[in-house]
FIKOLDREN-268352 format. One record per residue: residue number from 1; residue in three letters; x, y, z of N, C-alpha, C in turn. Coordinates in pm, 1 decimal. Atoms other than C-alpha are relative to their C-alpha. Last residue first. Layout:
# residues N
{NUM; "ALA"; {X; Y; Z}; {X; Y; Z}; {X; Y; Z}}
...
END
This chain:
# residues 183
{183; "PHE"; {-63.1; 58.8; 77.2}; {9238.6; 10228.4; 11506.1}; {110.2; -115.2; 92.0}}
{182; "ASN"; {8.7; 151.3; -83.7}; {8965.8; 10363.3; 11707.8}; {67.1; -82.8; -130.7}}
{181; "SER"; {-10.8; 88.0; 116.1}; {9010.1; 10750.1; 11641.9}; {-2.5; -157.9; 63.6}}
{180; "SER"; {120.1; 28.4; 70.6}; {8860.9; 10953.4; 11943.4}; {11.1; -93.4; -106.4}}
{179; "GLY"; {43.9; 131.9; -17.0}; {9148.6; 10911.8; 12186.4}; {-105.1; -40.9; -84.5}}
{178; "ASP"; {63.1; 42.9; -109.0}; {9199.2; 11290.5; 12247.6}; {-49.0; -146.6; 25.4}}
{177; "LEU"; {-73.0; 44.8; -98.7}; {9496.6; 11283.0; 12040.3}; {-88.4; -16.3; 114.2}}
{176; "THR"; {25.6; 152.7; -43.5}; {9291.9; 11313.3; 11727.9}; {72.5; -38.0; 133.8}}
{175; "THR"; {134.4; 62.4; 29.6}; {9232.6; 11665.4; 11673.8}; {-5.0; -146.0; 22.7}}
{174; "LYS"; {74.9; 34.9; -117.0}; {9526.4; 11809.7; 11900.2}; {-129.2; -96.9; -60.9}}
{173; "PRO"; {150.6; -57.8; -0.8}; {9785.1; 11854.0; 11643.2}; {-82.6; -88.8; 65.0}}
{172; "PHE"; {85.4; 69.3; 104.6}; {10136.5; 11710.0; 11754.8}; {-142.0; 66.0; 7.1}}
{171; "ALA"; {-22.6; -77.0; 119.2}; {10356.8; 11962.6; 11972.6}; {-97.9; -30.5; -142.0}}
{170; "SER"; {79.2; -147.0; 21.2}; {10200.9; 11832.7; 12274.3}; {24.2; 77.3; -100.5}}
{169; "PHE"; {70.4; -45.5; 135.4}; {10327.8; 11488.2; 12210.6}; {-60.0; 117.5; 1.6}}
{168; "ASP"; {117.6; -86.2; -22.9}; {10570.2; 11452.4; 12496.0}; {-48.9; 17.0; -139.3}}
{167; "ASN"; {40.5; 33.3; -140.0}; {10827.9; 11178.2; 12516.6}; {-122.2; 69.5; 0.7}}
{166; "TRP"; {96.2; -61.0; -69.8}; {10952.2; 11206.5; 12163.6}; {-49.4; -64.6; 103.7}}
{165; "ALA"; {108.7; 55.3; -101.8}; {11240.0; 11088.7; 11969.7}; {-83.5; 78.9; 71.5}}
{164; "TYR"; {72.4; -99.5; -46.9}; {11444.5; 11143.5; 11664.4}; {-90.7; -75.9; 89.7}}
{163; "ARG"; {101.0; 58.8; -75.2}; {11731.1; 10884.6; 11575.9}; {-79.1; 148.6; 73.5}}
{162; "VAL"; {21.3; -63.6; -119.2}; {11978.5; 11022.7; 11312.0}; {-141.1; -56.3; 65.0}}
{161; "ALA"; {127.1; -3.1; -53.7}; {12116.5; 10817.8; 11025.4}; {-36.0; 74.1; 129.1}}
{160; "MET"; {24.7; -48.3; -138.5}; {12414.4; 10827.1; 10832.4}; {-130.0; 45.8; 28.6}}
{159; "VAL"; {84.4; -140.3; -19.7}; {12411.9; 10600.4; 10537.0}; {5.8; 51.6; 135.7}}
{158; "GLU"; {-16.7; -72.7; -138.6}; {12620.0; 10300.5; 10414.7}; {-48.9; 128.9; 2.8}}
{157; "SER"; {-86.5; -97.6; -36.1}; {12499.9; 10154.8; 10083.2}; {-7.3; 34.0; 153.0}}
{156; "GLY"; {-123.8; 31.7; -47.8}; {12356.5; 9800.0; 10057.4}; {114.6; 100.8; 25.8}}
{155; "GLY"; {-98.9; -7.6; 99.1}; {12051.3; 9828.8; 9843.7}; {146.8; 0.0; 28.5}}
{154; "PRO"; {32.0; 107.6; 104.1}; {11853.4; 9875.9; 10153.1}; {59.3; 48.2; -130.0}}
{153; "ALA"; {121.4; -14.9; 62.2}; {12056.9; 10092.7; 10394.3}; {-47.3; -121.2; -95.7}}
{152; "ARG"; {15.6; 67.9; 137.2}; {12330.9; 9968.6; 10615.9}; {-126.8; 8.7; -46.5}}
{151; "GLN"; {79.3; 104.2; 6.3}; {12352.9; 10235.8; 10905.0}; {1.0; -61.1; -143.6}}
{150; "SER"; {-14.8; 40.6; 120.7}; {12593.2; 10493.7; 11029.5}; {-72.1; -131.9; 5.9}}
{149; "GLN"; {-78.8; 128.8; 24.8}; {12512.5; 10628.5; 11337.2}; {-28.2; -3.8; -114.5}}
{148; "ARG"; {-49.9; 4.1; 169.3}; {12354.7; 10958.0; 11494.4}; {71.4; -147.5; 12.9}}
{147; "GLU"; {-107.7; 111.9; 18.8}; {12155.0; 10956.2; 11846.7}; {23.9; 9.0; -157.8}}
{146; "VAL"; {-30.2; 54.8; -154.4}; {11887.9; 11168.7; 12069.7}; {148.5; -75.5; -67.5}}
{145; "VAL"; {-113.5; 90.4; 57.9}; {11795.7; 11402.5; 11787.4}; {86.1; -38.1; 112.3}}
{144; "LYS"; {-124.1; -38.9; -26.3}; {11460.0; 11574.3; 11926.7}; {104.7; -95.4; -46.0}}
{143; "GLY"; {-55.2; 122.2; -20.8}; {11105.0; 11584.1; 11778.9}; {159.9; 6.4; 35.0}}
{142; "GLN"; {-99.3; -1.3; -124.9}; {10940.8; 11897.5; 11844.1}; {95.7; -119.1; 21.1}}
{141; "LEU"; {57.4; 59.0; -102.9}; {10697.3; 11854.9; 11582.3}; {63.3; -41.5; 144.1}}
{140; "ARG"; {146.4; -70.4; -23.7}; {10839.1; 12120.0; 11377.0}; {-86.3; -59.9; 88.5}}
{139; "GLU"; {-61.4; -100.6; -84.5}; {11184.0; 11943.0; 11429.3}; {-128.9; 92.6; 32.4}}
{138; "TYR"; {-14.3; 59.8; -128.1}; {11011.6; 11610.5; 11260.6}; {42.1; 107.1; 90.4}}
{137; "PHE"; {129.7; 31.4; -22.5}; {10927.7; 11833.3; 10948.4}; {-1.9; -62.9; 154.8}}
{136; "ASN"; {88.8; -111.7; -25.2}; {11240.1; 11966.2; 10923.9}; {-108.6; -22.6; 73.6}}
{135; "ARG"; {-54.7; -64.4; -117.3}; {11413.1; 11628.1; 10942.2}; {-57.1; 124.6; 66.3}}
{134; "ALA"; {60.6; 84.6; -74.6}; {11179.8; 11506.0; 10654.4}; {38.7; 42.5; 161.5}}
{133; "GLN"; {123.8; -26.2; 10.6}; {11310.4; 11784.8; 10426.6}; {-89.4; -68.9; 134.1}}
{132; "HIS"; {41.2; -124.3; -46.1}; {11634.2; 11743.2; 10519.8}; {-134.2; 49.3; 30.8}}
{131; "ASN"; {123.6; -48.5; 26.9}; {11693.8; 11402.2; 10430.7}; {-59.0; 119.7; 67.4}}
{130; "ALA"; {-17.3; -81.5; 128.5}; {12085.6; 11391.2; 10445.8}; {-163.9; 24.9; -42.4}}
{129; "GLU"; {-33.1; -144.8; -53.4}; {12066.8; 11253.6; 10815.4}; {-13.1; 105.1; -122.9}}
{128; "PHE"; {-130.2; -45.6; 45.8}; {11860.7; 10966.1; 10700.9}; {45.9; 118.7; 24.9}}
{127; "VAL"; {-7.7; -68.5; 143.4}; {11580.8; 10923.8; 10929.0}; {126.3; 26.8; -26.7}}
{126; "TRP"; {-131.3; -14.1; 77.4}; {11522.2; 10690.2; 11232.1}; {-11.8; 44.7; -145.1}}
{125; "LEU"; {-23.6; 66.3; 139.7}; {11213.5; 10695.8; 11442.4}; {153.3; 20.4; -59.1}}
{124; "TYR"; {-101.4; -27.8; 80.3}; {11081.8; 10745.1; 11771.0}; {19.3; -38.4; -127.6}}
{123; "LEU"; {16.0; 45.5; 122.9}; {10793.6; 10731.6; 12024.0}; {135.8; 55.6; -78.2}}
{122; "GLY"; {-60.1; -74.7; 91.0}; {10785.6; 10717.6; 12396.4}; {-25.6; -27.9; -152.4}}
{121; "SER"; {-85.4; 49.3; 110.1}; {10532.6; 10533.1; 12583.9}; {51.1; 100.8; -61.3}}
{120; "GLY"; {-142.4; -17.6; -29.0}; {10360.2; 10671.2; 12875.8}; {103.7; -30.9; -80.8}}
{119; "PRO"; {14.8; -122.4; -77.1}; {10010.3; 10508.7; 12806.6}; {173.4; 12.1; 49.2}}
{118; "ARG"; {-66.2; -4.6; -116.2}; {10077.9; 10207.7; 12587.5}; {22.2; 130.1; 61.8}}
{117; "GLN"; {-56.0; 144.3; -2.0}; {9798.2; 10107.6; 12375.2}; {93.1; 2.5; 72.5}}
{116; "ARG"; {116.9; 80.5; -62.6}; {9588.0; 10434.1; 12417.0}; {85.9; -132.5; 16.4}}
{115; "LEU"; {63.4; -55.4; -135.2}; {9909.2; 10657.8; 12377.9}; {-104.1; -92.0; 79.2}}
{114; "VAL"; {-127.7; 23.2; -90.2}; {10070.1; 10481.6; 12079.0}; {-62.3; 5.8; 166.0}}
{113; "TRP"; {10.8; 152.8; -38.6}; {9731.7; 10503.9; 11918.8}; {111.6; -39.4; 78.9}}
{112; "SER"; {126.5; 27.4; -87.1}; {9719.1; 10881.4; 11966.1}; {-11.5; -141.6; 30.8}}
{111; "ALA"; {-28.2; -27.9; -146.1}; {10093.9; 10905.8; 11858.4}; {-128.9; -35.2; 103.6}}
{110; "ALA"; {-104.3; 87.9; -84.1}; {10020.4; 10733.0; 11557.6}; {30.2; -6.7; 102.8}}
{109; "GLU"; {65.7; 121.9; -23.6}; {9709.7; 10933.5; 11461.0}; {59.3; -113.7; 74.6}}
{108; "SER"; {77.5; -9.4; -84.3}; {9909.0; 11250.6; 11504.3}; {-92.5; -121.3; 51.8}}
{107; "MET"; {-69.5; 20.1; -122.2}; {10175.7; 11139.6; 11314.9}; {-70.7; 17.6; 99.6}}
{106; "LEU"; {-40.5; 146.6; -6.2}; {9900.6; 11050.9; 11022.5}; {115.7; 14.5; 131.8}}
{105; "ARG"; {90.3; 88.9; -60.0}; {9760.2; 11392.5; 11080.9}; {24.1; -151.5; 20.5}}
{104; "TRP"; {18.3; -25.0; -123.6}; {10084.3; 11592.8; 11061.0}; {-125.4; -93.0; 64.9}}
{103; "GLY"; {-110.8; 62.4; -88.2}; {10200.7; 11406.9; 10757.2}; {-61.2; 30.2; 126.6}}
{102; "LEU"; {0.6; 132.7; 16.5}; {9837.1; 11507.9; 10581.1}; {109.8; -77.2; 85.1}}
{101; "GLY"; {35.3; 8.0; -107.8}; {9880.8; 11887.6; 10652.9}; {-24.2; -179.7; 36.9}}
{100; "ARG"; {146.8; -3.9; -14.6}; {9830.1; 11992.3; 10300.8}; {-22.4; -57.8; 156.4}}
{99; "GLY"; {49.7; -159.7; -49.1}; {10188.2; 12039.0; 10230.3}; {-116.4; 40.0; 0.4}}
{98; "GLN"; {-94.1; -47.5; -82.4}; {10241.9; 11688.3; 10032.3}; {-4.9; 152.4; 38.8}}
{97; "ALA"; {73.0; -9.2; -81.3}; {9973.4; 11561.2; 9836.1}; {84.6; 61.5; 125.2}}
{96; "ASP"; {117.1; -121.1; 32.0}; {10103.0; 11584.4; 9500.4}; {-101.0; 11.6; 122.7}}
{95; "ALA"; {-52.0; -164.5; 19.8}; {10419.0; 11410.9; 9641.0}; {-101.6; 84.6; -41.0}}
{94; "ARG"; {18.9; 2.9; 138.7}; {10200.3; 11091.9; 9796.2}; {74.2; 163.9; -20.4}}
{93; "ILE"; {102.7; -86.5; 67.4}; {10294.3; 11101.7; 10182.5}; {18.1; 25.8; -173.1}}
{92; "HIS"; {-8.8; -49.6; 144.8}; {10513.0; 10845.8; 10332.8}; {-132.2; 77.8; -33.8}}
{91; "LEU"; {96.9; -81.8; 35.2}; {10555.6; 10765.3; 10698.7}; {28.2; 58.1; -130.3}}
{90; "ASN"; {24.1; -55.0; 127.7}; {10733.6; 10446.8; 10796.4}; {-86.2; 108.0; 11.9}}
{89; "ASP"; {-78.4; 50.6; 110.9}; {10889.7; 10295.0; 11073.1}; {-13.0; 39.3; -107.9}}
{88; "LEU"; {58.9; -16.3; 119.7}; {10762.8; 10485.9; 11371.0}; {91.7; -28.2; -125.4}}
{87; "LEU"; {-83.1; -23.3; 114.5}; {10918.3; 10261.8; 11644.7}; {-109.5; 62.1; -112.0}}
{86; "ALA"; {58.0; 11.8; 130.0}; {10731.2; 10287.6; 11995.7}; {111.6; 31.8; -107.8}}
{85; "GLY"; {134.7; 47.7; 36.1}; {10930.7; 10312.3; 12294.3}; {-43.6; -50.1; -115.4}}
{84; "TRP"; {64.9; -103.3; 124.3}; {11259.9; 10505.3; 12310.6}; {-144.5; -17.8; -10.4}}
{83; "ARG"; {-52.2; -157.0; -66.5}; {11446.0; 10324.9; 12622.2}; {-100.6; 95.4; -75.6}}
{82; "PRO"; {49.7; -11.8; -144.5}; {11295.1; 9945.3; 12588.9}; {14.4; 128.7; 64.2}}
{81; "ASP"; {-113.0; -44.4; -86.0}; {11290.6; 9975.5; 12227.5}; {-20.8; 34.1; 115.4}}
{80; "ALA"; {-129.9; 28.4; 98.8}; {11055.7; 9837.7; 11959.5}; {135.5; 24.4; 89.2}}
{79; "ASP"; {-101.5; 100.2; -58.4}; {10768.2; 9816.7; 12228.1}; {127.3; -25.2; -91.8}}
{78; "LEU"; {-14.4; -11.9; -149.1}; {10490.3; 9904.5; 11992.1}; {122.9; -66.2; 36.1}}
{77; "PHE"; {-35.2; 135.0; -97.6}; {10570.8; 9906.3; 11620.9}; {-12.3; 48.5; 161.6}}
{76; "VAL"; {-42.8; 16.1; -113.3}; {10431.0; 10195.8; 11382.1}; {-6.1; -120.7; 77.5}}
{75; "CYS"; {6.1; 108.2; -77.3}; {10330.6; 10253.3; 11021.4}; {101.3; -14.8; 139.8}}
{74; "VAL"; {-58.7; -25.0; -83.8}; {10200.6; 10564.9; 10845.3}; {13.5; -155.6; 96.8}}
{73; "LEU"; {23.7; 128.6; -86.4}; {10036.3; 10581.0; 10527.9}; {105.6; 14.9; 96.0}}
{72; "GLY"; {-104.4; 10.2; -96.0}; {9970.5; 10854.9; 10258.8}; {-20.8; -112.8; 86.1}}
{71; "PHE"; {-65.7; -113.3; -19.3}; {9757.1; 10945.3; 9958.5}; {131.8; -1.0; 114.2}}
{70; "LEU"; {-66.3; 24.8; -144.2}; {9597.4; 10598.3; 9871.7}; {90.5; 133.0; -36.6}}
{69; "GLU"; {-155.7; -15.2; 33.7}; {9337.0; 10683.3; 9603.9}; {73.2; -1.9; 143.5}}
{68; "GLY"; {-58.5; 102.4; 42.3}; {8957.9; 10516.8; 9672.5}; {169.5; 5.9; -38.8}}
{67; "CYS"; {64.0; 49.4; 156.7}; {8788.6; 10840.4; 9672.4}; {66.9; -130.2; -71.8}}
{66; "GLU"; {95.9; -95.5; 29.5}; {9029.1; 10970.6; 9950.3}; {-55.2; -42.4; -144.0}}
{65; "GLU"; {65.9; 31.0; 131.2}; {9261.7; 10762.6; 10135.0}; {-97.2; 101.4; -40.8}}
{64; "ALA"; {79.5; -134.2; 26.6}; {9507.6; 10793.9; 10413.1}; {-45.0; -28.8; -109.1}}
{63; "LEU"; {-2.7; -78.9; 136.2}; {9652.7; 10459.9; 10531.8}; {-135.6; 118.3; 3.4}}
{62; "LEU"; {148.9; -101.3; 16.6}; {9723.5; 10315.4; 10874.1}; {5.6; 60.8; -153.5}}
{61; "ILE"; {-44.2; -66.8; 151.6}; {9978.5; 10039.3; 10940.0}; {-147.8; 33.6; -37.7}}
{60; "LEU"; {126.6; -66.5; 92.4}; {9951.0; 9996.8; 11311.3}; {61.6; 20.5; -138.9}}
{59; "GLN"; {-49.3; -60.0; 145.1}; {10166.9; 9713.0; 11487.8}; {-134.3; 103.5; -29.5}}
{58; "SER"; {-129.2; -58.9; -33.8}; {10138.7; 9597.8; 11847.3}; {55.7; 57.3; -123.2}}
{57; "GLU"; {-3.5; -40.3; -134.6}; {9758.4; 9491.6; 11920.1}; {124.4; 86.3; 10.7}}
{56; "PRO"; {77.0; -115.1; -55.1}; {9681.0; 9463.5; 11573.6}; {39.1; 43.2; 118.7}}
{55; "GLN"; {34.9; 24.9; -123.2}; {9939.6; 9195.7; 11459.1}; {-34.3; 144.5; 65.7}}
{54; "PRO"; {26.9; -127.6; -100.2}; {9920.0; 9136.4; 11111.8}; {8.9; -24.5; 147.0}}
{53; "GLU"; {13.7; 29.2; -113.7}; {10091.3; 8856.6; 10925.2}; {-18.0; 99.8; 105.0}}
{52; "SER"; {71.5; 124.4; -10.5}; {10001.8; 8900.7; 10566.7}; {4.4; -77.2; 157.1}}
{51; "LEU"; {165.3; 16.2; 21.1}; {10030.6; 9266.6; 10599.2}; {-50.7; -153.6; -2.0}}
{50; "ARG"; {71.9; -84.9; -93.0}; {10403.6; 9295.8; 10707.9}; {-155.1; -40.8; 24.7}}
{49; "LYS"; {-4.5; 63.6; -155.5}; {10512.7; 9017.8; 10497.7}; {-40.3; 45.1; 95.4}}
{48; "GLN"; {94.2; 151.6; -22.0}; {10335.2; 9141.4; 10177.3}; {18.8; -60.1; 105.2}}
{47; "TRP"; {160.2; -45.3; -24.8}; {10468.8; 9519.9; 10273.7}; {-82.6; -142.7; 21.6}}
{46; "LEU"; {15.9; -33.6; -142.9}; {10840.5; 9401.3; 10300.4}; {-157.5; 22.4; 45.8}}
{45; "SER"; {-23.9; 137.6; -58.0}; {10831.4; 9191.1; 9944.4}; {-9.0; 18.3; 163.7}}
{44; "LEU"; {114.0; 92.2; 13.6}; {10673.9; 9475.7; 9776.2}; {16.3; -103.5; 115.4}}
{43; "ARG"; {112.5; -51.7; -98.2}; {10907.6; 9714.6; 9926.2}; {-101.4; -96.2; -4.6}}
{42; "ASN"; {-52.1; -41.6; -155.5}; {11221.0; 9545.0; 9805.6}; {-125.8; 11.5; 68.7}}
{41; "ALA"; {-22.4; 149.5; -47.4}; {11027.1; 9454.2; 9456.8}; {47.8; -35.2; 132.6}}
{40; "PHE"; {163.6; 37.9; 3.3}; {10929.7; 9823.7; 9411.1}; {11.4; -155.1; 73.1}}
{39; "ILE"; {75.0; -33.8; -88.0}; {11300.9; 9926.0; 9489.5}; {-126.8; -62.2; 29.9}}
{38; "GLU"; {8.0; 120.6; -93.9}; {11530.6; 9700.7; 9285.8}; {-128.1; 50.6; 90.8}}
{37; "GLN"; {8.7; 136.0; 61.7}; {11586.3; 9883.1; 8932.8}; {-68.2; -80.5; 135.6}}
{36; "ASP"; {46.3; 33.3; 140.1}; {11565.3; 10245.6; 8948.3}; {-43.0; -135.0; -21.7}}
{35; "LEU"; {105.8; -89.6; 8.8}; {11609.3; 10315.4; 9334.8}; {-53.1; -11.9; -145.6}}
{34; "PHE"; {92.1; 55.2; -73.8}; {11844.4; 10040.9; 9366.3}; {-114.1; 80.2; -26.0}}
{33; "HIS"; {17.3; 122.0; 30.5}; {12065.3; 10143.3; 9073.6}; {-137.3; -84.4; 51.6}}
{32; "ASP"; {77.4; -27.9; 123.1}; {12044.6; 10514.7; 9149.6}; {-57.8; -157.3; -31.1}}
{31; "SER"; {-42.8; 23.4; 118.3}; {12205.1; 10420.7; 9494.1}; {-107.1; 20.6; -126.7}}
{30; "LEU"; {15.1; 160.0; 41.4}; {12062.7; 10541.6; 9792.0}; {45.5; 11.7; -153.1}}
{29; "ILE"; {-9.4; 45.4; -134.9}; {12120.8; 10923.7; 9936.8}; {34.3; -161.4; -24.8}}
{28; "GLY"; {-148.1; -57.3; -35.5}; {12177.9; 11097.7; 9589.1}; {9.0; -49.3; 155.0}}
{27; "ARG"; {-102.3; -29.1; 110.8}; {11792.6; 11032.0; 9507.9}; {119.9; 64.9; 50.0}}
{26; "TYR"; {-144.2; 37.6; 3.8}; {11645.0; 10939.6; 9832.8}; {104.3; 6.4; -120.8}}
{25; "THR"; {-77.1; -72.4; -129.3}; {11339.2; 11168.8; 9865.0}; {154.5; -50.3; -17.2}}
{24; "ASN"; {-3.6; -134.8; 22.1}; {11154.1; 11114.7; 9503.5}; {79.8; 84.7; 103.6}}
{23; "ARG"; {-59.1; -41.0; 122.4}; {11269.7; 10754.4; 9460.8}; {-10.2; 169.2; -19.7}}
{22; "TRP"; {-131.1; 36.4; 9.6}; {11196.2; 10669.3; 9818.4}; {76.7; 80.4; -117.5}}
{21; "SER"; {-53.1; -79.9; -71.6}; {10841.9; 10824.2; 9787.9}; {120.9; -15.7; 26.8}}
{20; "GLU"; {8.8; -117.4; 74.4}; {10764.4; 10624.8; 9475.0}; {64.9; 139.8; 110.9}}
{19; "ALA"; {-103.9; -11.9; 123.3}; {10894.9; 10299.8; 9631.2}; {-11.2; 137.4; -54.2}}
{18; "HIS"; {-98.7; 0.7; -72.9}; {10648.5; 10363.2; 9943.9}; {143.6; 32.9; -95.8}}
{17; "LEU"; {-11.6; -115.1; -55.8}; {10354.4; 10451.5; 9725.7}; {151.5; 9.0; 77.3}}
{16; "GLU"; {2.8; -105.6; 131.7}; {10400.2; 10157.8; 9493.6}; {42.0; 140.0; 70.6}}
{15; "ALA"; {-119.2; 7.9; 38.3}; {10446.4; 9931.8; 9822.2}; {33.9; 94.1; -108.6}}
{14; "VAL"; {-123.3; -74.7; -96.8}; {10158.1; 10064.2; 9971.0}; {143.9; -21.7; -53.7}}
{13; "ARG"; {26.2; -177.9; -4.1}; {9959.2; 10011.6; 9654.9}; {88.1; 55.5; 90.8}}
{12; "LYS"; {-52.1; -67.1; 122.6}; {10093.9; 9650.8; 9621.5}; {4.8; 158.9; -13.6}}
{11; "ALA"; {-165.7; -7.0; -30.9}; {10047.0; 9568.1; 9989.5}; {41.9; 40.7; -139.2}}
{10; "ASP"; {-74.0; -130.9; 44.1}; {9673.8; 9689.6; 9989.1}; {152.6; -15.6; -30.8}}
{9; "SER"; {27.1; -36.2; 123.7}; {9505.1; 9326.1; 9951.3}; {60.8; 155.8; -24.2}}
{8; "ILE"; {-76.5; 75.6; 93.5}; {9691.4; 9218.1; 10267.8}; {-60.1; 53.9; -146.5}}
{7; "MET"; {32.9; 173.1; 2.4}; {9496.5; 9457.8; 10467.2}; {118.2; -18.5; -109.2}}
{6; "ALA"; {-46.3; 42.2; 131.3}; {9591.6; 9844.8; 10575.7}; {-32.4; -156.9; 14.5}}
{5; "ARG"; {-103.5; 90.9; -32.6}; {9398.6; 10003.0; 10889.7}; {57.9; -73.2; -156.2}}
{4; "ARG"; {35.7; 135.1; -58.4}; {9198.6; 10296.9; 10795.1}; {112.0; -108.8; 11.2}}
{3; "PHE"; {-107.7; 87.9; -45.8}; {9195.1; 10665.7; 10754.7}; {-88.2; -149.4; 36.7}}
{2; "GLY"; {3.5; 105.3; -95.4}; {8969.0; 10889.7; 10545.7}; {124.0; -70.8; 34.2}}
{1; "MET"; {-113.4; 120.6; -6.1}; {9044.4; 11196.0; 10370.0}; {-38.9; -69.7; 103.4}}
END
């Protein structure tokens, strides 16, 4: 599995992975109409905007690929919150690639990048409270729930979300936290 920064030419593939991830994960959390009818256009617009205005010093959009196929992605924004630090805004793994450690690797790459760019920064994310699979994953990485709030989700529904935060990355896999990656 190789890792590389995303480019504007990846927007459609990234949007497809993101939309499929949400369809598989958020059924019963977000509206069926949104997931069945609007999700791809919504995510494509987001990724076209993000990738057409790259900010490599403050944003990491990292793809995991093998033989030209996209299996996962992570997106991180530095300095997103003065208290919590960098925002891990997206982590998506293709359904048929889950359970193979790819999420751990992408989280580790993200943490390593944050540590290189902003030593001492924390990392946080928001996850829908009902997304138990993701919450279990973040808790295995020793993420701590530090906040809970209602949020307006894409598609218009109100959804409870929790903020997970890390100030210590010791639970992350050590393979890349040594700074050997160059993203």
